[in-house]
C-alpha positions as CSV (number, residue, x, y, z in Angstrom):
1,M,126.8,59.5,121.7
2,P,126.0,63.1,121.1
3,S,125.2,65.4,124.1
4,R,121.6,66.5,124.5
5,R,120.9,70.4,125.1
6,R,117.9,71.1,126.9
7,P,115.7,73.3,125.0
8,P,115.2,76.9,126.4
9,G,112.5,77.1,129.1
10,P,111.3,78.9,132.0
11,M,114.0,80.1,134.4
12,T,114.1,77.9,137.5
13,S,116.9,77.3,140.2
14,E,118.5,75.0,137.9
15,S,118.8,77.6,135.1
16,V,121.1,79.7,137.2
17,Q,124.5,78.0,138.1
18,P,127.6,79.3,139.9
19,N,130.6,79.7,137.5
20,G,133.1,80.7,140.2
21,T,132.8,84.5,139.5
22,G,128.9,85.0,139.7
23,F,125.9,83.5,137.9
24,R,125.2,82.8,134.4
25,F,121.7,82.4,132.8
26,S,120.3,79.9,130.3
27,E,119.4,81.2,126.8
28,G,115.6,81.1,128.0
29,G,116.4,82.9,131.1
30,W,118.1,85.9,129.3
31,V,115.2,86.3,126.9
32,L,112.8,86.6,129.9
33,V,114.9,89.0,131.6
34,V,115.4,91.3,128.7
35,A,111.7,91.3,127.9
36,F,110.9,92.1,131.6
37,L,113.2,95.2,131.5
38,F,112.0,96.4,128.3
39,A,108.2,96.2,129.5
40,L,109.4,97.9,132.8
41,A,111.1,100.7,130.8
42,I,108.0,101.2,128.6
43,A,105.8,101.4,131.7
44,A,108.1,103.9,133.5
45,W,108.1,106.0,130.2
46,A,104.3,106.0,130.0
47,L,103.8,106.6,133.7
48,A,106.5,109.4,134.1
49,P,104.5,112.3,132.9
50,A,101.5,111.4,135.0
51,V,103.8,110.8,138.1
52,F,105.6,114.1,137.3
53,R,102.2,116.0,137.2
54,M,101.3,114.5,140.6
55,V,104.4,115.7,142.1
56,Q,104.4,119.0,140.4
57,R,100.7,119.7,140.6
58,P,99.9,123.2,142.1
59,P,97.9,123.3,145.3
60,G,94.1,122.8,145.2
61,D,91.6,120.1,145.3
62,G,88.6,121.6,143.7
63,T,86.7,121.4,147.0
64,T,87.9,123.6,149.8
65,I,89.4,127.2,149.6
66,E,92.0,126.2,152.1
67,S,93.7,123.5,149.8
68,Y,94.8,126.4,147.5
69,L,97.1,127.8,150.1
70,F,96.3,131.4,149.7
71,D,96.5,134.0,152.6
72,T,92.6,134.6,153.4
73,S,93.4,136.7,156.4
74,N,92.2,140.5,156.5
75,P,89.4,139.8,153.9
76,T,87.8,143.0,152.5
77,I,84.8,140.9,151.2
78,D,82.7,138.1,152.6
79,L,84.8,134.9,152.5
80,D,81.6,133.0,151.9
81,L,81.5,134.6,148.4
82,V,85.0,132.7,147.8
83,E,84.9,129.1,146.3
84,P,86.8,126.8,144.0
85,A,86.3,127.1,140.3
86,M,89.1,125.0,139.0
87,L,90.9,121.6,140.2
88,H,93.8,123.6,141.3
89,R,95.9,126.8,140.8
90,D,97.3,127.9,137.4
91,M,95.2,125.9,135.1
92,V,94.9,128.9,132.8
93,P,97.8,129.7,130.4
94,V,98.2,133.4,131.0
95,M,99.9,135.4,128.4
96,T,103.3,137.4,128.7
97,D,104.9,139.7,126.1
98,P,102.5,138.9,123.3
99,V,103.2,139.3,119.7
100,I,101.8,142.6,118.4
101,L,100.4,143.0,115.0
102,T,99.9,146.4,113.1
103,M,96.8,147.1,110.9
104,D,98.9,146.2,107.9
105,E,100.1,143.1,109.3
106,I,96.5,142.0,110.2
107,V,95.4,142.7,106.5
108,E,98.4,140.7,105.2
109,R,97.8,137.7,107.5
110,N,94.2,137.7,106.4
111,S,95.0,137.7,102.7
112,E,97.4,134.8,103.2
113,R,95.2,132.5,105.2
114,K,91.9,130.9,104.8
115,T,90.8,131.6,108.5
116,R,90.7,135.3,108.9
117,Y,92.0,136.9,112.1
118,L,89.7,139.9,113.2
119,V,86.7,140.3,111.0
120,P,84.4,143.2,111.5
121,S,81.9,141.5,114.0
122,D,84.7,140.1,116.2
123,L,84.6,141.2,119.8
124,V,87.6,142.9,121.4
125,I,88.7,144.7,124.6
126,G,90.0,148.0,123.3
127,V,92.4,150.1,125.3
128,E,93.7,153.5,124.7
129,H,96.7,154.7,126.9
130,N,99.3,157.5,126.7
131,G,98.6,157.9,123.0
132,E,98.6,154.2,122.0
133,S,95.7,151.9,121.3
134,R,95.6,148.3,121.3
135,A,92.8,145.6,120.7
136,Y,92.7,142.3,122.6
137,P,90.4,139.9,120.8
138,L,88.1,137.9,123.0
139,S,88.9,134.8,121.0
140,V,92.4,135.0,122.6
141,L,91.3,136.2,126.0
142,N,88.8,133.3,126.4
143,V,91.7,131.2,126.6
144,H,94.4,133.2,128.5
145,E,92.1,135.5,130.6
146,V,95.3,137.5,131.7
147,V,97.6,139.4,129.2
148,H,100.8,141.1,130.6
149,D,101.7,143.7,128.1
150,V,103.3,147.2,127.8
151,L,101.2,150.1,126.3
152,G,102.0,153.8,126.1
153,G,105.4,153.0,127.9
154,D,103.5,151.4,131.0
155,P,103.4,147.7,132.1
156,I,99.6,147.0,132.0
157,L,97.4,144.0,132.7
158,V,94.4,143.3,130.6
159,S,92.2,140.5,132.0
160,W,88.8,138.9,130.9
161,H,86.8,136.6,133.2
162,W,84.1,135.1,130.9
163,P,81.9,133.4,133.6
164,S,81.2,136.9,135.0
165,A,81.6,138.6,131.6
166,S,84.0,141.1,133.4
167,A,87.0,142.7,131.5
168,R,89.5,145.1,133.3
169,A,92.5,147.1,132.1
170,M,95.0,148.0,134.7
171,V,98.6,149.5,135.1
172,R,100.9,147.4,136.9
173,H,103.0,149.0,139.8
174,D,105.9,146.8,139.1
175,P,106.9,145.7,135.5
176,G,108.1,142.4,137.0
177,Q,104.7,141.6,138.5
178,Q,103.3,138.4,136.8
179,F,99.8,137.7,137.8
180,R,98.3,134.0,137.5
181,V,94.8,132.6,137.8
182,S,94.1,131.2,141.4
183,G,91.5,128.7,140.6
184,L,89.1,130.4,143.0
185,V,86.4,132.9,142.3
186,A,84.7,135.5,144.7
187,G,81.1,136.3,143.8
188,G,81.5,134.3,140.7
189,N,84.4,136.5,139.6
190,G,88.0,135.3,139.2
191,L,90.7,135.9,141.7
192,L,94.3,136.6,140.6
193,Y,97.6,136.3,142.7
194,I,101.3,137.1,142.3
195,P,103.5,134.0,142.9
196,N,106.1,134.3,145.6
197,E,109.6,135.2,144.2
198,Q,111.0,132.4,146.3
199,P,109.7,128.9,147.5
200,P,107.8,127.7,149.2
201,V,104.3,128.1,147.4
202,G,101.6,129.4,149.7
203,G,100.4,132.5,151.6
204,E,100.0,134.7,148.6
205,T,97.5,137.6,148.4
206,L,94.3,137.3,146.5
207,Y,93.0,140.0,144.0
208,S,89.6,140.5,142.7
209,Q,89.7,140.8,138.9
210,M,86.4,142.8,138.8
211,L,87.2,145.0,141.8
212,A,90.8,145.4,140.7
213,A,91.9,145.3,144.3
214,P,93.5,142.8,146.8
215,V,90.5,141.2,148.7
216,A,92.4,139.0,151.2
217,G,96.0,138.7,152.5
218,D,98.2,141.7,152.4
219,T,95.4,144.1,151.6
220,S,97.6,147.1,152.4
221,R,99.3,146.5,149.0
222,P,98.3,149.4,146.6
223,T,95.3,148.8,144.4
224,F,95.7,148.7,140.8
225,V,95.4,151.9,138.7
226,T,92.7,150.9,136.3
227,I,92.3,152.6,132.8
228,P,89.3,152.7,130.5
229,H,88.6,149.9,128.2
230,Q,86.0,149.4,125.6
231,F,83.9,146.3,125.1
232,S,83.6,146.6,121.4
233,R,83.2,145.0,117.8
234,W,86.6,145.1,115.9
235,D,85.0,147.3,113.1
236,D,83.8,149.9,115.6
237,W,87.1,149.9,117.4
238,S,89.3,150.1,114.2
239,K,87.2,153.1,112.9
240,R,87.7,155.0,116.0
241,N,91.5,153.9,116.4
242,P,92.7,153.6,112.8
243,R,96.3,153.3,114.0
244,S,95.5,150.6,116.7
245,T,97.6,147.5,117.0
246,A,96.3,144.2,118.2
247,I,97.8,141.1,120.1
248,A,98.4,137.9,118.1
249,P,97.3,134.5,119.1
250,D,99.7,131.8,120.4
251,P,100.3,129.6,117.3
252,G,100.7,126.5,119.5
253,L,97.0,127.0,121.0
254,K,95.0,127.1,117.5
255,K,92.8,124.2,118.5
256,R,92.1,125.6,122.0
257,Y,91.1,128.9,120.5
258,K,88.6,127.3,118.2
259,K,86.9,125.4,121.2
260,S,86.9,128.3,123.6
261,S,84.0,130.4,122.9
262,P,81.8,130.7,126.0
263,F,78.8,132.7,124.4
264,T,76.3,129.7,124.6
265,Y,76.8,130.0,128.4
266,Y,75.1,133.5,128.2
267,E,72.2,132.1,126.3
268,H,70.4,130.1,129.2
269,E,69.7,130.9,132.7
270,Q,71.8,128.1,134.5
271,L,74.7,129.4,136.7
272,M,78.0,128.1,137.0
273,F,77.9,129.1,140.7
274,P,74.4,128.3,141.6
275,R,74.2,129.5,145.2
276,L,74.7,133.0,143.8
277,A,71.3,133.0,142.2
278,T,69.5,136.2,142.5
279,T,65.9,137.1,143.2
280,G,64.1,140.1,142.2
281,G,65.7,142.7,139.8
282,P,67.1,141.6,136.4
283,S,67.8,138.0,135.8
284,A,71.1,136.7,137.0
285,K,72.9,136.7,133.7
286,T,71.8,140.2,132.5
287,W,74.8,142.2,131.3
288,I,75.1,145.4,133.3
289,T,77.4,148.4,133.0
290,L,78.4,150.3,136.1
291,V,79.9,153.8,136.2
292,E,81.4,155.5,139.3
293,H,82.0,159.3,139.3
294,N,82.9,161.5,142.3
295,G,81.5,159.0,145.0
296,Q,78.4,158.3,143.1
297,R,77.5,155.0,141.4
298,A,75.0,154.0,138.8
299,A,74.4,150.8,136.6
300,W,72.4,150.3,133.5
301,A,71.1,146.8,132.2
302,W,72.0,146.2,128.6
303,P,68.4,145.4,127.7
304,W,67.2,148.7,128.8
305,L,70.0,150.6,126.8
306,Q,69.2,148.5,123.7
307,A,65.4,149.3,124.0
308,N,66.1,153.1,124.5
309,A,69.0,153.6,121.9
310,E,68.1,156.3,119.3
311,G,70.4,155.8,116.5
312,G,72.6,153.5,118.7
313,T,73.0,156.2,121.4
314,V,71.7,156.6,125.0
315,L,72.6,159.8,126.9
316,Q,72.4,159.6,130.8
317,S,73.7,161.8,133.7
318,L,75.6,160.9,136.8
319,G,76.2,164.1,138.8
320,D,77.9,166.5,136.7
321,L,78.9,163.8,134.3
322,Q,77.0,163.4,130.9
323,I,77.5,159.8,129.9
324,R,77.1,158.6,126.1
325,F,76.4,154.9,125.6
326,E,77.1,153.6,122.2
327,V,75.0,150.3,121.6
328,S,75.3,147.8,118.9
329,R,73.7,144.4,118.3
330,N,74.7,141.2,116.9
331,P,76.9,140.8,118.7
332,D,75.9,143.1,121.5
333,T,78.3,145.7,122.7
334,V,78.0,148.8,124.9
335,R,80.8,151.5,124.7
336,V,80.9,154.2,127.3
337,F,82.2,157.8,126.8
338,D,82.2,161.2,128.4
339,N,79.8,163.0,126.2
340,E,81.7,166.4,126.6
341,S,85.1,165.3,126.0
342,N,84.5,162.2,123.8
343,A,87.1,160.3,126.0
344,P,86.3,156.7,127.0
345,L,85.2,156.2,130.6
346,D,86.4,153.6,132.9
347,A,83.3,151.5,133.2
348,V,82.8,148.1,134.8
349,H,80.8,145.5,132.6
350,G,79.6,142.1,134.2
351,L,76.8,139.9,134.8
352,W,74.3,141.1,137.3
353,Y,74.7,138.2,139.8
354,S,78.4,138.9,140.0
355,L,78.2,142.7,140.1
356,R,75.5,142.4,142.8
357,S,77.7,140.1,144.9
358,L,80.7,142.0,144.9
359,Y,79.4,145.6,144.9
360,G,76.7,145.0,147.5
361,P,73.1,146.0,147.0
362,L,72.8,147.8,143.6
363,G,69.2,148.2,143.7
364,D,69.4,152.0,144.2
365,A,72.4,152.2,142.0
366,L,70.5,150.3,139.1
367,S,69.0,153.0,137.1
368,H,67.2,151.0,134.5
């Protein structure tokens, strides 16, 4: 009589039997165990990135400034102006050692591609320093906000904080200094920091992008040396600087560049930081240009400059300095020069609500 084999089935206590050296599984038990292990491996593979991010996530909870672990002692500004703007630190991919394009390379790139890079109406932050000039397109800065570069032999930092419409160009004291985005703002303007050279994370000094100075922590550190920049259309910049170079975009971030334009934000009155709403004076999102000279300060609203520009130019005085504003429309730009020397002036541009918060009462300084 032939023996009967029990068909494979679920693993039970009867399925596992001693063989003198360990245990052996029935065929059905092996199938289930292998399937279970395979499912476990798939789950681990799928969850690993999320778990890794949770473990590696930089400080910050999107709610309290304390959670970002910066040194907020010795503040030079009202700490009530500081608030979270991002879920945690380092959410912005700052750029270091960008690829540099010459004018000829830009022309060649545009001739080979359907999507052109730098057309006449594109907005750039233009910087001239030690005989060199370079353009930093806003299409790139909208994503990176901070660019570490070398220009005219000096390590520089070019930054753009679009919620406050503020650009600054500064010489870094140390070529090794690498700034990152803190995830916090002060007066609606971004705060930067230099990571610690050694762990642990925490206790770093906070720097105001607009003020170009430390505002909390070790405020004894020397402030930046700011250098003039021009908020300009590409065609205006390239005509004035025909030998200018320009930074190239990161090819790995094409999709992000396409979706990064913030300019619809400037077209309505809603503020990203509502508690900074202003009363009296210009509307909160009015673009303002501020100039300081020999201890004096004055500010001009762009609508006034646009309304009073004759042939695209407005002349104004600040003490013994005669300022020439060159105004263009569609898109709007204001470029600022010493009218006597024709040299660019180190002006500050920004939205009214942020300038007013960080520079104090500007009613007396707001010329028009």
